[in-house]
TITI-542842 format. One record per residue (C-alpha): residue number from 1; chain; x, y, z. Coordinates in steps of 0.1 Angstrom, whole numbers. Layout:
+---------+-------+-------+-------+-------+
: drenlum : tikol :     x :     y :     z :
+---------+-------+-------+-------+-------+
:     NUM :     A :     X :     Y :     Z :
...
+---------+-------+-------+-------+-------+
***
This chain:
+---------+-------+-------+-------+-------+
: drenlum : tikol :     x :     y :     z :
+---------+-------+-------+-------+-------+
:       1 :     A :   565 :     8 :  -155 :
:       2 :     A :   568 :    31 :  -125 :
:       3 :     A :   542 :    27 :   -97 :
:       4 :     A :   512 :    51 :  -105 :
:       5 :     A :   479 :    60 :   -86 :
:       6 :     A :   447 :    44 :   -95 :
:       7 :     A :   437 :    51 :  -129 :
:       8 :     A :   400 :    56 :  -137 :
:       9 :     A :   399 :    49 :  -174 :
:      10 :     A :   416 :    28 :  -196 :
:      11 :     A :   412 :    33 :  -236 :
:      12 :     A :   422 :     4 :  -259 :
:      13 :     A :   424 :    15 :  -296 :
:      14 :     A :   428 :    50 :  -308 :
:      15 :     A :   410 :    52 :  -338 :
:      16 :     A :   384 :    82 :  -344 :
:      17 :     A :   361 :    68 :  -315 :
:      18 :     A :   390 :    61 :  -294 :
:      19 :     A :   409 :    90 :  -298 :
:      20 :     A :   378 :   112 :  -291 :
:      21 :     A :   371 :    95 :  -260 :
:      22 :     A :   407 :    97 :  -247 :
:      23 :     A :   411 :   134 :  -254 :
:      24 :     A :   375 :   142 :  -238 :
:      25 :     A :   381 :   121 :  -207 :
:      26 :     A :   416 :   135 :  -203 :
:      27 :     A :   407 :   171 :  -209 :
:      28 :     A :   381 :   168 :  -181 :
:      29 :     A :   408 :   162 :  -155 :
:      30 :     A :   407 :   123 :  -157 :
:      31 :     A :   436 :    98 :  -156 :
:      32 :     A :   438 :    75 :  -184 :
:      33 :     A :   458 :    45 :  -197 :
:      34 :     A :   458 :    45 :  -234 :
:      35 :     A :   469 :    18 :  -261 :
:      36 :     A :   475 :    13 :  -296 :
:      37 :     A :   497 :    -5 :  -320 :
:      38 :     A :   501 :    28 :  -340 :
:      39 :     A :   532 :    49 :  -328 :
:      40 :     A :   515 :    80 :  -344 :
:      41 :     A :   484 :    78 :  -327 :
:      42 :     A :   500 :    70 :  -293 :
:      43 :     A :   523 :   103 :  -298 :
:      44 :     A :   491 :   123 :  -301 :
:      45 :     A :   478 :   113 :  -267 :
:      46 :     A :   511 :   116 :  -249 :
:      47 :     A :   504 :   153 :  -242 :
:      48 :     A :   474 :   141 :  -223 :
:      49 :     A :   487 :   114 :  -203 :
:      50 :     A :   520 :    99 :  -197 :
:      51 :     A :   505 :    63 :  -196 :
:      52 :     A :   502 :    62 :  -234 :
:      53 :     A :   517 :    30 :  -248 :
:      54 :     A :   523 :    11 :  -282 :
:      55 :     A :   511 :   -24 :  -280 :
:      56 :     A :   519 :   -47 :  -311 :
:      57 :     A :   501 :   -76 :  -293 :
:      58 :     A :   471 :   -70 :  -270 :
:      59 :     A :   477 :  -104 :  -249 :
:      60 :     A :   470 :  -107 :  -212 :
:      61 :     A :   508 :  -101 :  -204 :
:      62 :     A :   511 :   -69 :  -223 :
:      63 :     A :   479 :   -55 :  -209 :
:      64 :     A :   488 :   -64 :  -173 :
:      65 :     A :   523 :   -48 :  -178 :
:      66 :     A :   505 :   -14 :  -190 :
:      67 :     A :   486 :   -13 :  -158 :
:      68 :     A :   453 :   -18 :  -172 :
:      69 :     A :   441 :   -40 :  -141 :
:      70 :     A :   446 :    -6 :  -120 :
:      71 :     A :   414 :     8 :  -141 :
:      72 :     A :   382 :    12 :  -127 :
:      73 :     A :   367 :    14 :  -163 :
:      74 :     A :   381 :     0 :  -195 :
:      75 :     A :   366 :     8 :  -229 :
:      76 :     A :   378 :   -15 :  -260 :
:      77 :     A :   374 :     9 :  -289 :
:      78 :     A :   384 :   -20 :  -314 :
:      79 :     A :   353 :   -24 :  -337 :
:      80 :     A :   366 :   -38 :  -373 :
:      81 :     A :   391 :   -63 :  -358 :
:      82 :     A :   364 :   -85 :  -344 :
:      83 :     A :   388 :  -113 :  -332 :
:      84 :     A :   412 :   -88 :  -315 :
:      85 :     A :   381 :   -71 :  -299 :
:      86 :     A :   368 :  -104 :  -285 :
:      87 :     A :   402 :  -117 :  -273 :
:      88 :     A :   411 :   -83 :  -257 :
:      89 :     A :   378 :   -83 :  -239 :
:      90 :     A :   383 :  -118 :  -225 :
:      91 :     A :   420 :  -109 :  -212 :
:      92 :     A :   405 :   -78 :  -193 :
:      93 :     A :   378 :  -103 :  -177 :
:      94 :     A :   407 :  -125 :  -167 :
:      95 :     A :   426 :   -97 :  -152 :
:      96 :     A :   394 :   -87 :  -132 :
:      97 :     A :   387 :   -52 :  -145 :
:      98 :     A :   357 :   -42 :  -127 :
:      99 :     A :   338 :   -26 :  -155 :
:     100 :     A :   344 :   -33 :  -194 :
:     101 :     A :   329 :   -14 :  -222 :
:     102 :     A :   332 :   -26 :  -257 :
:     103 :     A :   325 :    -9 :  -292 :
:     104 :     A :   308 :   -33 :  -315 :
:     105 :     A :   300 :   -29 :  -352 :
:     106 :     A :   278 :   -58 :  -358 :
:     107 :     A :   250 :   -73 :  -335 :
:     108 :     A :   267 :  -108 :  -336 :
:     109 :     A :   301 :   -92 :  -321 :
:     110 :     A :   279 :   -74 :  -296 :
:     111 :     A :   264 :  -106 :  -285 :
:     112 :     A :   297 :  -122 :  -277 :
:     113 :     A :   310 :   -93 :  -259 :
:     114 :     A :   278 :   -92 :  -238 :
:     115 :     A :   283 :  -131 :  -229 :
:     116 :     A :   319 :  -124 :  -218 :
:     117 :     A :   305 :   -96 :  -194 :
:     118 :     A :   312 :   -63 :  -215 :
:     119 :     A :   286 :   -36 :  -218 :
:     120 :     A :   284 :   -31 :  -255 :
:     121 :     A :   280 :     4 :  -275 :
:     122 :     A :   274 :     8 :  -310 :
:     123 :     A :   286 :    43 :  -318 :
:     124 :     A :   277 :    47 :  -354 :
:     125 :     A :   241 :    33 :  -349 :
:     126 :     A :   234 :    51 :  -316 :
:     127 :     A :   246 :    84 :  -332 :
:     128 :     A :   224 :    79 :  -362 :
:     129 :     A :   194 :    73 :  -340 :
:     130 :     A :   203 :   105 :  -321 :
:     131 :     A :   207 :   126 :  -353 :
:     132 :     A :   174 :   114 :  -369 :
:     133 :     A :   158 :   122 :  -334 :
:     134 :     A :   170 :   156 :  -333 :
:     135 :     A :   161 :   163 :  -370 :
:     136 :     A :   125 :   153 :  -366 :
:     137 :     A :   118 :   168 :  -333 :
:     138 :     A :   113 :   205 :  -333 :
:     139 :     A :   123 :   211 :  -298 :
:     140 :     A :   145 :   184 :  -288 :
:     141 :     A :   181 :   195 :  -279 :
:     142 :     A :   195 :   160 :  -270 :
:     143 :     A :   185 :   127 :  -258 :
:     144 :     A :   195 :    93 :  -249 :
:     145 :     A :   180 :    60 :  -240 :
:     146 :     A :   178 :    44 :  -206 :
:     147 :     A :   164 :    13 :  -221 :
:     148 :     A :   140 :     5 :  -248 :
:     149 :     A :   112 :    20 :  -230 :
:     150 :     A :   126 :    51 :  -211 :
:     151 :     A :   145 :    80 :  -225 :
:     152 :     A :   160 :   113 :  -213 :
:     153 :     A :   152 :   143 :  -232 :
:     154 :     A :   166 :   180 :  -233 :
:     155 :     A :   142 :   201 :  -248 :
:     156 :     A :   138 :   237 :  -255 :
:     157 :     A :   109 :   253 :  -235 :
:     158 :     A :    80 :   256 :  -259 :
:     159 :     A :    65 :   292 :  -264 :
:     160 :     A :    32 :   279 :  -248 :
:     161 :     A :    51 :   273 :  -216 :
:     162 :     A :    72 :   304 :  -212 :
:     163 :     A :    60 :   322 :  -184 :
:     164 :     A :    46 :   294 :  -166 :
:     165 :     A :    56 :   275 :  -136 :
:     166 :     A :    67 :   241 :  -131 :
:     167 :     A :    35 :   234 :  -114 :
:     168 :     A :    11 :   253 :  -136 :
:     169 :     A :    27 :   237 :  -167 :
:     170 :     A :    14 :   203 :  -152 :
:     171 :     A :    38 :   184 :  -173 :
:     172 :     A :    39 :   153 :  -148 :
:     173 :     A :     1 :   151 :  -146 :
:     174 :     A :    -4 :   155 :  -184 :
:     175 :     A :    21 :   135 :  -198 :
:     176 :     A :    37 :   112 :  -169 :
:     177 :     A :    70 :   129 :  -173 :
:     178 :     A :    94 :   142 :  -146 :
:     179 :     A :   115 :   171 :  -149 :
:     180 :     A :   150 :   162 :  -135 :
:     181 :     A :   169 :   195 :  -145 :
:     182 :     A :   162 :   230 :  -161 :
:     183 :     A :   189 :   247 :  -179 :
:     184 :     A :   186 :   285 :  -174 :
:     185 :     A :   213 :   311 :  -182 :
:     186 :     A :   239 :   286 :  -186 :
:     187 :     A :   229 :   272 :  -152 :
:     188 :     A :   217 :   235 :  -145 :
:     189 :     A :   191 :   237 :  -118 :
:     190 :     A :   186 :   200 :  -104 :
:     191 :     A :   166 :   212 :   -72 :
:     192 :     A :   134 :   219 :   -88 :
:     193 :     A :   111 :   244 :   -73 :
:     194 :     A :    74 :   239 :   -83 :
:     195 :     A :    71 :   278 :   -86 :
:     196 :     A :   102 :   279 :  -110 :
:     197 :     A :    91 :   299 :  -142 :
:     198 :     A :   101 :   289 :  -173 :
:     199 :     A :   118 :   317 :  -195 :
:     200 :     A :   124 :   318 :  -232 :
:     201 :     A :   154 :   301 :  -242 :
:     202 :     A :   155 :   276 :  -211 :
:     203 :     A :   158 :   238 :  -216 :
:     204 :     A :   141 :   214 :  -198 :
:     205 :     A :   156 :   177 :  -190 :
:     206 :     A :   128 :   152 :  -189 :
:     207 :     A :   126 :   116 :  -183 :
:     208 :     A :    97 :    91 :  -192 :
:     209 :     A :    87 :    68 :  -216 :
:     210 :     A :    90 :    72 :  -254 :
:     211 :     A :    53 :    74 :  -260 :
:     212 :     A :    50 :   101 :  -235 :
:     213 :     A :    77 :   122 :  -248 :
:     214 :     A :    65 :   119 :  -283 :
:     215 :     A :    31 :   131 :  -273 :
:     216 :     A :    47 :   160 :  -255 :
:     217 :     A :    67 :   169 :  -284 :
:     218 :     A :    35 :   165 :  -309 :
:     219 :     A :    13 :   186 :  -287 :
:     220 :     A :    40 :   214 :  -289 :
:     221 :     A :    50 :   212 :  -325 :
+---------+-------+-------+-------+-------+
***
């Protein structure tokens, strides 16, 4: 392989999750290395990166030849073949990859991957939780968990807060929530002015504990 500039992301496994990840990263202007054993899948991402390779065997030598050790972050998108997922993650650790994220389909698989040093994601489980939260909450646009206690919510401005300022809404004092951004007219405002007035259609990005966020949602439902 010819010498290449340092690549940011490696994506191993181009199933639905891996393909969506590789496509999104590449279209956002990131450099990626993509690996899969299926030539057709690799062919699909060749228009996104010149570093897309067919790999029948994901051993350490093959991974090194593909340039994976040059990546800052490598995502192992192999869920169902648990043995391959674990061995691939182990090879990445041995190659000294700085950050490894691995997809898991079971808790047992996830526990092993974590012990190897990978950050574990459960795409199907997490998407189900996100969908349930959005279905049950009237104002929630999107959310994700920082940990078991803390979440970030993007919510539509409730009608009761339209016309009020950040200061007069008293969200921090009433709920213990911090406003980290306001979405207004397709613009994301992160330098929050206490005198910023909420308009209809605005989004508020809040961070806080789950109980406080639920109380906020309940009060304005």
